[in-house]
N, CA and C atoms as a LAMMPS dump frame, in Angstrom:
ITEM: TIMESTEP
0
ITEM: NUMBER OF ATOMS
585
ITEM: BOX BOUNDS ff ff ff
-5.0000000000000000e+02 5.0000000000000000e+02
-5.0000000000000000e+02 5.0000000000000000e+02
-5.0000000000000000e+02 5.0000000000000000e+02
ITEM: ATOMS id mol type element x y z
1 1 1 N 49.621 -145.536 -41.9
2 1 2 C 49.882 -146.681 -41.89
3 1 3 C 50.833 -147.303 -41.414
4 2 1 N 50.949 -148.888 -40.527
5 2 2 C 51.724 -149.042 -40.034
6 2 3 C 52.84 -149.937 -40.58
7 3 1 N 53.68 -150.017 -40.592
8 3 2 C 54.873 -150.815 -41.694
9 3 3 C 55.266 -151.646 -40.191
10 4 1 N 54.934 -153.063 -40.552
11 4 2 C 55.116 -154.006 -40.05
12 4 3 C 56.556 -154.711 -40.533
13 5 1 N 56.856 -155.955 -39.721
14 5 2 C 58.683 -156.826 -40.234
15 5 3 C 57.91 -157.328 -41.73
16 6 1 N 56.823 -157.802 -41.666
17 6 2 C 56.133 -158.56 -42.439
18 6 3 C 56.261 -157.67 -44.181
19 7 1 N 55.722 -156.518 -44.157
20 7 2 C 55.617 -155.269 -44.756
21 7 3 C 56.547 -154.523 -45.365
22 8 1 N 57.726 -154.927 -44.587
23 8 2 C 58.921 -154.008 -45.105
24 8 3 C 59.679 -155.263 -45.59
25 9 1 N 59.436 -156.43 -45.227
26 9 2 C 59.919 -157.555 -46.111
27 9 3 C 59.669 -157.009 -47.752
28 10 1 N 58.132 -157.047 -47.568
29 10 2 C 57.539 -157.177 -49.068
30 10 3 C 58.262 -156.325 -49.575
31 11 1 N 58.418 -154.965 -48.989
32 11 2 C 58.422 -154.136 -49.991
33 11 3 C 60.427 -154.101 -50.273
34 12 1 N 60.922 -154.419 -49.606
35 12 2 C 62.569 -154.727 -50.54
36 12 3 C 62.33 -155.535 -51.406
37 13 1 N 61.454 -156.209 -51.131
38 13 2 C 61.353 -157.633 -52.304
39 13 3 C 60.467 -156.764 -53.472
40 14 1 N 59.7 -156.241 -53.51
41 14 2 C 59.47 -155.402 -54.863
42 14 3 C 59.633 -154.121 -54.901
43 15 1 N 60.671 -153.601 -54.142
44 15 2 C 60.607 -152.056 -54.752
45 15 3 C 61.258 -151.877 -55.759
46 16 1 N 62.827 -152.473 -56.033
47 16 2 C 64.061 -152.642 -57.057
48 16 3 C 63.436 -152.752 -58.274
49 17 1 N 61.955 -153.397 -58.599
50 17 2 C 61.927 -153.885 -60.069
51 17 3 C 60.241 -153.026 -60.488
52 18 1 N 59.454 -152.223 -59.552
53 18 2 C 58.156 -152.056 -59.774
54 18 3 C 57.925 -150.678 -59.388
55 19 1 N 57.247 -150.116 -60.253
56 19 2 C 56.421 -148.548 -59.968
57 19 3 C 56.228 -148.197 -58.136
58 20 1 N 56.906 -147.085 -57.701
59 20 2 C 56.02 -146.679 -57.264
60 20 3 C 54.402 -146.705 -56.623
61 21 1 N 53.678 -145.778 -57.508
62 21 2 C 52.143 -145.996 -57.986
63 21 3 C 51.577 -147.493 -57.593
64 22 1 N 52.339 -148.589 -58.127
65 22 2 C 52.196 -149.672 -58.147
66 22 3 C 52.089 -150.434 -56.746
67 23 1 N 53.028 -149.939 -55.849
68 23 2 C 53.547 -150.176 -54.729
69 23 3 C 52.606 -149.436 -53.533
70 24 1 N 51.923 -148.34 -53.985
71 24 2 C 51.198 -147.539 -53.197
72 24 3 C 49.831 -148.074 -52.71
73 25 1 N 49.156 -148.831 -54.058
74 25 2 C 48.25 -149.229 -54.223
75 25 3 C 48.064 -151.248 -53.457
76 26 1 N 49.051 -151.473 -53.812
77 26 2 C 49.611 -153.106 -52.888
78 26 3 C 49.47 -152.549 -51.956
79 27 1 N 49.994 -151.911 -51.157
80 27 2 C 50.031 -151.528 -49.377
81 27 3 C 49.248 -150.374 -49.222
82 28 1 N 47.852 -150.023 -50.09
83 28 2 C 47.253 -149.142 -49.477
84 28 3 C 47.067 -147.999 -48.548
85 29 1 N 48.493 -147.244 -49.367
86 29 2 C 48.724 -146.172 -48.79
87 29 3 C 49.29 -145.282 -49.703
88 30 1 N 49.992 -144.334 -49.282
89 30 2 C 50.278 -143.107 -50.214
90 30 3 C 51.523 -142.862 -51.055
91 31 1 N 51.485 -142.338 -52.134
92 31 2 C 53.021 -142.753 -53.273
93 31 3 C 53.912 -142.437 -51.945
94 32 1 N 53.814 -141.064 -51.116
95 32 2 C 54.838 -140.387 -50.132
96 32 3 C 55.453 -141.548 -49.201
97 33 1 N 54.253 -142.273 -48.873
98 33 2 C 55.16 -142.935 -47.722
99 33 3 C 55.845 -144.397 -48.171
100 34 1 N 55.2 -144.572 -49.352
101 34 2 C 56.716 -146.11 -49.816
102 34 3 C 57.884 -145.136 -50.322
103 35 1 N 57.788 -144.376 -50.527
104 35 2 C 58.885 -143.358 -50.736
105 35 3 C 59.811 -142.721 -49.744
106 36 1 N 58.935 -142.524 -48.774
107 36 2 C 59.716 -142.639 -47.391
108 36 3 C 60.347 -143.633 -46.792
109 37 1 N 59.276 -144.917 -46.971
110 37 2 C 59.906 -145.765 -46.37
111 37 3 C 60.966 -146.835 -47.03
112 38 1 N 61.256 -146.338 -48.361
113 38 2 C 62.671 -146.942 -49.485
114 38 3 C 63.493 -146.343 -48.532
115 39 1 N 63.626 -144.845 -48.256
116 39 2 C 64.48 -144.175 -48.055
117 39 3 C 65.018 -144.228 -46.802
118 40 1 N 64.047 -144.669 -45.369
119 40 2 C 64.536 -145.371 -44.643
120 40 3 C 65.153 -146.486 -44.389
121 41 1 N 64.664 -147.64 -45.178
122 41 2 C 65.359 -149.036 -45.178
123 41 3 C 66.798 -148.199 -46.231
124 42 1 N 66.585 -147.684 -47.15
125 42 2 C 67.804 -147.341 -47.942
126 42 3 C 67.585 -148.029 -48.934
127 43 1 N 66.64 -148.597 -49.828
128 43 2 C 66.132 -149.131 -51.035
129 43 3 C 66.328 -148.102 -52.128
130 44 1 N 66.975 -148.892 -53.719
131 44 2 C 66.905 -148.31 -54.455
132 44 3 C 66.928 -148.771 -55.758
133 45 1 N 65.947 -148.124 -57.014
134 45 2 C 65.394 -149.034 -57.846
135 45 3 C 66.659 -149.92 -58.854
136 46 1 N 66.472 -151.109 -59.335
137 46 2 C 67.83 -151.811 -60.188
138 46 3 C 68.238 -150.939 -61.138
139 47 1 N 68.824 -151.936 -61.484
140 47 2 C 69.502 -150.747 -62.979
141 47 3 C 68.502 -151.197 -64.327
142 48 1 N 68.138 -152.504 -64.208
143 48 2 C 66.986 -152.927 -65.481
144 48 3 C 65.715 -152.192 -65.141
145 49 1 N 65.193 -151.756 -64.016
146 49 2 C 63.843 -150.855 -63.972
147 49 3 C 64.495 -149.829 -64.224
148 50 1 N 65.47 -148.961 -63.787
149 50 2 C 65.837 -147.801 -64.654
150 50 3 C 66.659 -147.853 -66.185
151 51 1 N 66.819 -148.753 -66.563
152 51 2 C 67.373 -148.653 -67.986
153 51 3 C 65.874 -148.813 -69.141
154 52 1 N 64.697 -148.879 -68.44
155 52 2 C 63.502 -149.215 -69.152
156 52 3 C 63.162 -147.535 -68.929
157 53 1 N 63.434 -146.195 -68.555
158 53 2 C 63.492 -145.131 -68.57
159 53 3 C 61.987 -144.966 -67.779
160 54 1 N 61.809 -145.429 -66.587
161 54 2 C 60.223 -145.059 -66.321
162 54 3 C 59.717 -143.672 -66.141
163 55 1 N 58.324 -143.272 -66.79
164 55 2 C 58.258 -142.125 -66.587
165 55 3 C 58.53 -140.592 -67.549
166 56 1 N 59.257 -141.382 -68.473
167 56 2 C 60.131 -140.854 -69.808
168 56 3 C 58.904 -140.893 -70.773
169 57 1 N 59.166 -139.975 -72.147
170 57 2 C 58.209 -140.43 -73.373
171 57 3 C 59.564 -141.21 -73.588
172 58 1 N 58.351 -142.3 -75.016
173 58 2 C 59.632 -143.262 -75.291
174 58 3 C 59.906 -142.031 -76.599
175 59 1 N 60.963 -142.523 -77.202
176 59 2 C 62.053 -142.262 -78.487
177 59 3 C 60.714 -142.629 -79.539
178 60 1 N 60.803 -141.113 -80.172
179 60 2 C 59.867 -141.242 -81.502
180 60 3 C 58.075 -140.746 -81.191
181 61 1 N 57.667 -140.819 -79.499
182 61 2 C 56.486 -140.485 -79.062
183 61 3 C 56.317 -138.832 -79.557
184 62 1 N 54.851 -139.022 -79.84
185 62 2 C 54.261 -137.691 -80.3
186 62 3 C 53.895 -137.11 -78.827
187 63 1 N 53.822 -135.702 -78.752
188 63 2 C 52.929 -135.501 -77.758
189 63 3 C 51.671 -134.494 -78.157
190 64 1 N 50.483 -134.549 -77.317
191 64 2 C 48.918 -134.137 -77.496
192 64 3 C 48.964 -133.149 -78.851
193 65 1 N 49.978 -131.892 -77.955
194 65 2 C 49.619 -131.022 -78.826
195 65 3 C 50.911 -130.75 -79.698
196 66 1 N 51.539 -131.398 -80.673
197 66 2 C 52.399 -131.186 -81.654
198 66 3 C 51.298 -130.675 -82.432
199 67 1 N 52.619 -129.665 -82.92
200 67 2 C 51.634 -128.845 -84.194
201 67 3 C 50.624 -127.915 -84.053
202 68 1 N 50.271 -127.37 -82.987
203 68 2 C 49.061 -126.847 -82.356
204 68 3 C 49.747 -125.285 -81.669
205 69 1 N 48.799 -124.156 -81.721
206 69 2 C 49.077 -123.39 -81.265
207 69 3 C 48.805 -123.215 -79.463
208 70 1 N 49.781 -122.406 -78.923
209 70 2 C 49.743 -122.626 -77.542
210 70 3 C 48.069 -122.573 -76.827
211 71 1 N 47.035 -121.904 -77.797
212 71 2 C 45.788 -121.571 -77.53
213 71 3 C 45.067 -122.585 -77.991
214 72 1 N 45.034 -123.119 -78.631
215 72 2 C 43.959 -124.177 -79.823
216 72 3 C 43.848 -125.425 -78.697
217 73 1 N 44.133 -126.014 -77.362
218 73 2 C 43.756 -126.639 -77.07
219 73 3 C 43.577 -126.221 -74.935
220 74 1 N 43.125 -127.031 -74.447
221 74 2 C 42.529 -127.048 -73.373
222 74 3 C 41.708 -125.773 -73.36
223 75 1 N 41.838 -125.214 -71.78
224 75 2 C 40.603 -123.597 -71.406
225 75 3 C 42.071 -122.848 -71.303
226 76 1 N 42.785 -122.453 -72.114
227 76 2 C 44.015 -121.458 -71.835
228 76 3 C 42.908 -120.198 -72.381
229 77 1 N 42.241 -119.851 -73.484
230 77 2 C 42.033 -118.679 -73.834
231 77 3 C 40.381 -118.668 -72.844
232 78 1 N 40.424 -119.611 -72.066
233 78 2 C 38.866 -119.314 -71.493
234 78 3 C 39.473 -118.601 -70.44
235 79 1 N 40.475 -119.289 -69.456
236 79 2 C 40.659 -119.025 -68.336
237 79 3 C 41.854 -117.582 -68.616
238 80 1 N 42.297 -117.058 -69.401
239 80 2 C 42.634 -115.691 -69.413
240 80 3 C 42.705 -114.611 -68.986
241 81 1 N 43.178 -113.709 -68.691
242 81 2 C 42.758 -112.176 -68.235
243 81 3 C 42.159 -111.514 -69.347
244 82 1 N 40.945 -111.252 -69.168
245 82 2 C 40.612 -109.793 -70.285
246 82 3 C 41.292 -108.526 -70.285
247 83 1 N 41.672 -107.692 -71.495
248 83 2 C 42.072 -106.837 -71.688
249 83 3 C 41.169 -105.833 -71.135
250 84 1 N 42.252 -105.147 -70.204
251 84 2 C 41.4 -103.766 -69.261
252 84 3 C 41.362 -104.854 -67.597
253 85 1 N 41.321 -105.633 -67.699
254 85 2 C 41.108 -106.407 -66.723
255 85 3 C 42.209 -106.183 -65.315
256 86 1 N 41.76 -105.882 -63.873
257 86 2 C 42.549 -105.476 -63.207
258 86 3 C 42.645 -106.753 -61.799
259 87 1 N 43.74 -107.249 -61.141
260 87 2 C 43.737 -108.271 -60.267
261 87 3 C 43.058 -107.174 -59.196
262 88 1 N 42.766 -108.503 -58.016
263 88 2 C 42.067 -108.252 -57.264
264 88 3 C 42.566 -107.46 -55.924
265 89 1 N 43.768 -107.568 -56.152
266 89 2 C 44.64 -106.115 -55.091
267 89 3 C 44.912 -105.169 -55.994
268 90 1 N 44.188 -104.909 -57.206
269 90 2 C 44.745 -102.903 -57.616
270 90 3 C 43.868 -101.939 -56.863
271 91 1 N 44.187 -101.162 -56.882
272 91 2 C 43.901 -99.941 -56.861
273 91 3 C 43.61 -98.764 -57.354
274 92 1 N 42.853 -97.761 -57.119
275 92 2 C 42.872 -96.362 -58.396
276 92 3 C 43.601 -95.525 -57.986
277 93 1 N 44.025 -94.375 -58.377
278 93 2 C 45.405 -93.15 -57.972
279 93 3 C 44.539 -92.496 -57.208
280 94 1 N 45.478 -92.656 -56.012
281 94 2 C 44.747 -91.571 -54.641
282 94 3 C 44.527 -92.306 -53.806
283 95 1 N 44.541 -93.824 -54.207
284 95 2 C 44.126 -94.663 -53.184
285 95 3 C 45.714 -94.4 -51.997
286 96 1 N 45.35 -94.484 -50.558
287 96 2 C 46.431 -94.599 -49.472
288 96 3 C 46.427 -95.651 -48.097
289 97 1 N 48.021 -96.169 -48.331
290 97 2 C 47.78 -97.532 -47.634
291 97 3 C 49.28 -97.278 -46.725
292 98 1 N 49.233 -98.161 -45.483
293 98 2 C 50.285 -97.775 -44.509
294 98 3 C 51.46 -99.244 -45.368
295 99 1 N 52.919 -98.908 -44.939
296 99 2 C 53.212 -100.111 -45.343
297 99 3 C 53.771 -100.308 -43.891
298 100 1 N 54.729 -101.688 -44.109
299 100 2 C 55.31 -102.252 -43.042
300 100 3 C 55.805 -101.947 -41.825
301 101 1 N 56.872 -100.576 -42.37
302 101 2 C 57.522 -99.492 -41.992
303 101 3 C 56.87 -98.693 -40.911
304 102 1 N 55.731 -98.204 -41.362
305 102 2 C 54.755 -97.667 -40.894
306 102 3 C 54.469 -95.87 -41.454
307 103 1 N 54.993 -95.801 -43.069
308 103 2 C 55.057 -95.144 -43.673
309 103 3 C 53.729 -94.912 -44.526
310 104 1 N 53.173 -93.658 -44.47
311 104 2 C 51.581 -94.09 -45.703
312 104 3 C 52.586 -93.439 -46.69
313 105 1 N 51.827 -94.103 -47.75
314 105 2 C 52.241 -93.838 -48.997
315 105 3 C 50.515 -93.449 -50.045
316 106 1 N 50.373 -92.748 -51.185
317 106 2 C 49.701 -92.744 -51.956
318 106 3 C 49.952 -92.787 -53.247
319 107 1 N 48.808 -93.914 -53.921
320 107 2 C 49.114 -94.195 -55.621
321 107 3 C 49.112 -92.685 -56.261
322 108 1 N 49.808 -92.863 -57.288
323 108 2 C 50.025 -91.272 -57.789
324 108 3 C 49.806 -91.791 -59.583
325 109 1 N 50.044 -92.821 -60.057
326 109 2 C 49.865 -93.457 -61.307
327 109 3 C 49.788 -94.813 -61.404
328 110 1 N 49.37 -95.268 -62.799
329 110 2 C 48.688 -96.466 -62.51
330 110 3 C 49.856 -97.177 -63.806
331 111 1 N 51.062 -97.334 -63.51
332 111 2 C 52.033 -97.983 -64.643
333 111 3 C 52.29 -99.06 -64.321
334 112 1 N 51.543 -99.761 -63.298
335 112 2 C 51.732 -101.247 -62.982
336 112 3 C 53.643 -101.145 -62.641
337 113 1 N 54.182 -100.235 -62.236
338 113 2 C 55.616 -99.904 -61.898
339 113 3 C 55.589 -99.245 -59.932
340 114 1 N 55.267 -100.417 -59.485
341 114 2 C 55.251 -99.923 -58.014
342 114 3 C 56.111 -98.916 -57.539
343 115 1 N 57.435 -98.877 -58.01
344 115 2 C 58.274 -97.382 -57.44
345 115 3 C 57.597 -96.165 -58.023
346 116 1 N 57.063 -96.894 -58.888
347 116 2 C 56.683 -95.408 -59.847
348 116 3 C 55.405 -95.034 -59.477
349 117 1 N 54.7 -95.502 -59.305
350 117 2 C 52.858 -96.091 -58.63
351 117 3 C 52.724 -95.307 -57.21
352 118 1 N 53.555 -95.667 -56.636
353 118 2 C 53.316 -95.319 -55.13
354 118 3 C 54.337 -94.406 -54.702
355 119 1 N 53.747 -93.326 -53.701
356 119 2 C 54.817 -92.501 -53.271
357 119 3 C 54.63 -91.52 -51.719
358 120 1 N 55.936 -91.704 -50.905
359 120 2 C 54.911 -91.316 -49.406
360 120 3 C 54.374 -90.295 -49.681
361 121 1 N 53.435 -89.957 -48.495
362 121 2 C 52.716 -88.52 -48.718
363 121 3 C 53.33 -87.686 -48.044
364 122 1 N 54.369 -88.008 -46.932
365 122 2 C 54.931 -86.79 -46.372
366 122 3 C 55.906 -86.179 -47.464
367 123 1 N 56.284 -87.246 -48.103
368 123 2 C 57.651 -86.643 -49.511
369 123 3 C 56.561 -85.688 -50.244
370 124 1 N 55.191 -86.334 -50.538
371 124 2 C 54.438 -85.459 -51.661
372 124 3 C 54.253 -84.281 -51.109
373 125 1 N 53.878 -83.61 -49.67
374 125 2 C 53.457 -82.892 -49.098
375 125 3 C 54.529 -81.784 -48.844
376 126 1 N 55.951 -82.416 -48.449
377 126 2 C 57.084 -81.381 -48.614
378 126 3 C 57.233 -80.708 -50.027
379 127 1 N 57.422 -81.602 -51.139
380 127 2 C 57.309 -81.217 -52.576
381 127 3 C 56.654 -80.541 -52.745
382 128 1 N 54.831 -80.416 -52.725
383 128 2 C 54.196 -79.436 -53.065
384 128 3 C 54.324 -78.023 -52.501
385 129 1 N 54.99 -78.106 -51.569
386 129 2 C 55.435 -76.5 -50.501
387 129 3 C 56.834 -76.466 -50.966
388 130 1 N 57.587 -77.095 -51.413
389 130 2 C 58.705 -76.646 -51.695
390 130 3 C 59.536 -77.186 -53.239
391 131 1 N 59.043 -77.713 -53.798
392 131 2 C 59.358 -78.282 -54.789
393 131 3 C 60.087 -79.37 -55.104
394 132 1 N 61.131 -80.544 -55.735
395 132 2 C 61.44 -81.442 -55.929
396 132 3 C 62.533 -81.654 -54.551
397 133 1 N 62.787 -82.995 -53.941
398 133 2 C 63.688 -83.435 -53.021
399 133 3 C 64.992 -83.573 -53.97
400 134 1 N 65.95 -82.786 -53.838
401 134 2 C 67.575 -82.482 -54.339
402 134 3 C 68.085 -84.218 -53.898
403 135 1 N 68.629 -84.429 -54.931
404 135 2 C 69.364 -85.643 -54.988
405 135 3 C 70.098 -85.871 -53.784
406 136 1 N 70.079 -86.974 -53.261
407 136 2 C 71.126 -87.324 -52.267
408 136 3 C 70.355 -86.682 -50.912
409 137 1 N 69.27 -86.494 -50.563
410 137 2 C 68.316 -86.041 -49.256
411 137 3 C 67.245 -86.97 -49.679
412 138 1 N 66.497 -86.504 -48.032
413 138 2 C 65.448 -87.712 -47.902
414 138 3 C 64.275 -86.466 -47.063
415 139 1 N 63.008 -86.767 -46.655
416 139 2 C 62.361 -86.024 -45.912
417 139 3 C 62.315 -87.033 -44.538
418 140 1 N 62.249 -86.219 -43.424
419 140 2 C 62.179 -87.305 -42.518
420 140 3 C 60.792 -85.899 -41.951
421 141 1 N 60.464 -86.707 -40.548
422 141 2 C 59.665 -86.068 -39.578
423 141 3 C 60.342 -85.351 -38.194
424 142 1 N 60.109 -84.379 -37.867
425 142 2 C 61.104 -83.451 -37.183
426 142 3 C 60.497 -84.279 -35.719
427 143 1 N 59.711 -84.617 -35.817
428 143 2 C 59.221 -84.836 -34.041
429 143 3 C 59.027 -86.361 -33.747
430 144 1 N 59.203 -87.255 -35.036
431 144 2 C 59.063 -88.534 -35.154
432 144 3 C 57.978 -89.221 -35.511
433 145 1 N 56.951 -88.609 -35.461
434 145 2 C 55.675 -88.805 -36.083
435 145 3 C 55.314 -89.052 -37.198
436 146 1 N 54.84 -89.996 -37.621
437 146 2 C 54.67 -90.63 -39.325
438 146 3 C 53.646 -90.389 -39.567
439 147 1 N 52.826 -89.825 -39.218
440 147 2 C 51.343 -89.333 -39.474
441 147 3 C 50.924 -87.932 -39.096
442 148 1 N 52.04 -87.199 -39.109
443 148 2 C 52.196 -85.667 -38.829
444 148 3 C 52.965 -85.165 -39.395
445 149 1 N 51.715 -84.828 -41.034
446 149 2 C 52.198 -84.119 -42.181
447 149 3 C 52.122 -82.994 -42.439
448 150 1 N 51.828 -81.812 -41.188
449 150 2 C 52.235 -80.776 -41.425
450 150 3 C 53.81 -80.36 -41.819
451 151 1 N 53.332 -79.061 -42.914
452 151 2 C 54.467 -78.428 -43.738
453 151 3 C 55.729 -78.277 -42.31
454 152 1 N 55.542 -77.983 -41.081
455 152 2 C 56.603 -77.45 -39.916
456 152 3 C 57.033 -78.638 -39.759
457 153 1 N 56.588 -79.819 -39.771
458 153 2 C 56.975 -81.488 -39.326
459 153 3 C 58.258 -81.87 -40.075
460 154 1 N 58.108 -81.332 -41.349
461 154 2 C 58.998 -82.026 -42.46
462 154 3 C 60.004 -81.376 -42.247
463 155 1 N 61.235 -81.966 -43.051
464 155 2 C 62.479 -81.052 -42.728
465 155 3 C 63.714 -82.375 -44.169
466 156 1 N 63.964 -81.219 -44.831
467 156 2 C 64.85 -82.072 -45.862
468 156 3 C 66.174 -82.043 -45.356
469 157 1 N 66.3 -83.588 -44.979
470 157 2 C 68.315 -84.164 -44.938
471 157 3 C 68.557 -84.282 -45.9
472 158 1 N 70.225 -84.147 -46.154
473 158 2 C 70.88 -85.149 -46.874
474 158 3 C 70.992 -86.7 -45.745
475 159 1 N 71.305 -87.531 -46.826
476 159 2 C 71.436 -88.877 -46.245
477 159 3 C 72.572 -89.309 -45.423
478 160 1 N 73.797 -88.384 -45.404
479 160 2 C 75.074 -88.357 -44.571
480 160 3 C 74.529 -87.628 -43.65
481 161 1 N 73.97 -86.55 -43.172
482 161 2 C 73.127 -85.92 -42.434
483 161 3 C 71.99 -87.002 -41.154
484 162 1 N 71.621 -87.617 -42.129
485 162 2 C 70.686 -88.959 -41.553
486 162 3 C 71.361 -89.924 -40.741
487 163 1 N 72.037 -90.175 -41.608
488 163 2 C 73.307 -91.199 -41.322
489 163 3 C 74.139 -91.075 -39.715
490 164 1 N 74.045 -89.755 -39.583
491 164 2 C 75.398 -89.324 -38.264
492 164 3 C 73.961 -89.15 -37.099
493 165 1 N 72.344 -88.688 -37.526
494 165 2 C 71.723 -88.738 -36.381
495 165 3 C 71.543 -89.771 -35.74
496 166 1 N 71.147 -90.597 -36.947
497 166 2 C 71.136 -92.119 -36.538
498 166 3 C 72.163 -93.491 -35.795
499 167 1 N 73.278 -92.945 -35.936
500 167 2 C 74.874 -93.214 -35.89
501 167 3 C 74.307 -94.26 -33.786
502 168 1 N 74.988 -94.669 -33.865
503 168 2 C 74.928 -95.334 -32.537
504 168 3 C 76.024 -94.182 -31.858
505 169 1 N 77.168 -93.184 -32.586
506 169 2 C 78.355 -92.515 -31.511
507 169 3 C 76.874 -90.952 -31.277
508 170 1 N 75.843 -91.047 -31.237
509 170 2 C 75.071 -90.372 -30.574
510 170 3 C 74.93 -89.835 -29.329
511 171 1 N 74.842 -91.219 -29.507
512 171 2 C 74.654 -92.025 -27.849
513 171 3 C 75.636 -92.032 -26.906
514 172 1 N 75.222 -91.594 -25.633
515 172 2 C 76.401 -91.996 -24.528
516 172 3 C 77.131 -93.363 -24.579
517 173 1 N 78.472 -92.709 -24.041
518 173 2 C 79.929 -93.638 -24.537
519 173 3 C 79.402 -94.866 -23.777
520 174 1 N 78.82 -95.159 -22.832
521 174 2 C 78.778 -96.857 -22.37
522 174 3 C 77.516 -96.811 -23.003
523 175 1 N 76.351 -96.499 -23.509
524 175 2 C 75.33 -97.206 -24.072
525 175 3 C 76.169 -97.593 -25.695
526 176 1 N 77.25 -97.098 -26.171
527 176 2 C 77.057 -96.871 -28.109
528 176 3 C 78.613 -98.15 -27.276
529 177 1 N 79.429 -98.23 -26.78
530 177 2 C 80.346 -99.707 -26.568
531 177 3 C 79.053 -100.641 -25.985
532 178 1 N 77.905 -100.434 -25.269
533 178 2 C 77.398 -101.671 -25.027
534 178 3 C 77.015 -102.531 -26.518
535 179 1 N 76.435 -101.282 -27.344
536 179 2 C 75.729 -101.891 -28.527
537 179 3 C 76.82 -102.687 -29.347
538 180 1 N 78.052 -101.619 -29.431
539 180 2 C 79.143 -102.119 -29.924
540 180 3 C 78.985 -103.617 -29.9
541 181 1 N 79.354 -104.125 -28.533
542 181 2 C 79.88 -105.763 -27.765
543 181 3 C 78.561 -106.363 -28.308
544 182 1 N 77.284 -105.858 -28.228
545 182 2 C 76.183 -106.862 -28.909
546 182 3 C 76.185 -107.286 -30.201
547 183 1 N 77.206 -106.358 -31.188
548 183 2 C 76.78 -106.692 -32.616
549 183 3 C 77.947 -107.246 -32.803
550 184 1 N 79.26 -107.332 -32.201
551 184 2 C 80.271 -108.537 -31.798
552 184 3 C 79.848 -109.874 -31.811
553 185 1 N 79.013 -110.064 -30.796
554 185 2 C 78.499 -111.024 -29.847
555 185 3 C 77.646 -111.654 -31.043
556 186 1 N 76.948 -111.069 -31.92
557 186 2 C 75.929 -111.475 -32.756
558 186 3 C 76.539 -111.954 -33.8
559 187 1 N 78.156 -111.618 -34.195
560 187 2 C 78.407 -111.978 -35.355
561 187 3 C 78.929 -113.223 -35.021
562 188 1 N 79.396 -113.375 -34.064
563 188 2 C 80.165 -114.591 -33.329
564 188 3 C 79.754 -116.061 -33.453
565 189 1 N 78.204 -115.351 -32.845
566 189 2 C 77.173 -116.429 -32.94
567 189 3 C 76.97 -116.827 -34.144
568 190 1 N 76.666 -115.951 -35.375
569 190 2 C 75.862 -116.167 -36.594
570 190 3 C 77.307 -117.157 -37.409
571 191 1 N 78.574 -116.691 -37.122
572 191 2 C 79.789 -117.658 -37.855
573 191 3 C 79.402 -119.423 -37.2
574 192 1 N 79.137 -119.312 -35.908
575 192 2 C 79.414 -120.365 -35.318
576 192 3 C 78.404 -121.417 -35.845
577 193 1 N 76.989 -120.686 -35.775
578 193 2 C 75.509 -121.206 -36.295
579 193 3 C 75.705 -121.605 -38.004
580 194 1 N 76.788 -121.024 -39.121
581 194 2 C 76.791 -121.189 -40.16
582 194 3 C 77.383 -122.58 -40.226
583 195 1 N 76.949 -123.433 -41.564
584 195 2 C 77.402 -124.915 -41.412
585 195 3 C 78.935 -124.682 -42.096
């Protein structure tokens, strides 16, 4: 809808004391078009209109479901999940998936707790050959290929060793200093970008 000068003038006159639903019908536009135009023009509802508490329950009014159980009205019982129902994205134990990080996982349980139900396949393979992964350790791929589950390609290392292997300090000095400069530059850009 195009807002002409005449329509804006009518809106200025009617807006303070009329509900937006009435105005939308009057002008033949949407409810949000009325709200947006009122904001642009800086219009507010009058105190008299607001004192009537439009859109609120009148004092002493009873809701339609007073004294009823939550399932006694409407379609709530009809639309509930049935016992034993599984959602559309449910998978059986043994199902394998690829995560965003490129790690293959296998569903090992159906407790509905994601951390307990899914385990990385390479960790399962390592544990089958060597027992549980010690606390503070992780299983990595020696050749970097995340789809090579050969026991000779899997290695259990401490988290601190993993940090050392992936640290900037393992790079040549020139590259390491360049990476640190890029990080410092990004921090300064982020500081200035924040309000």
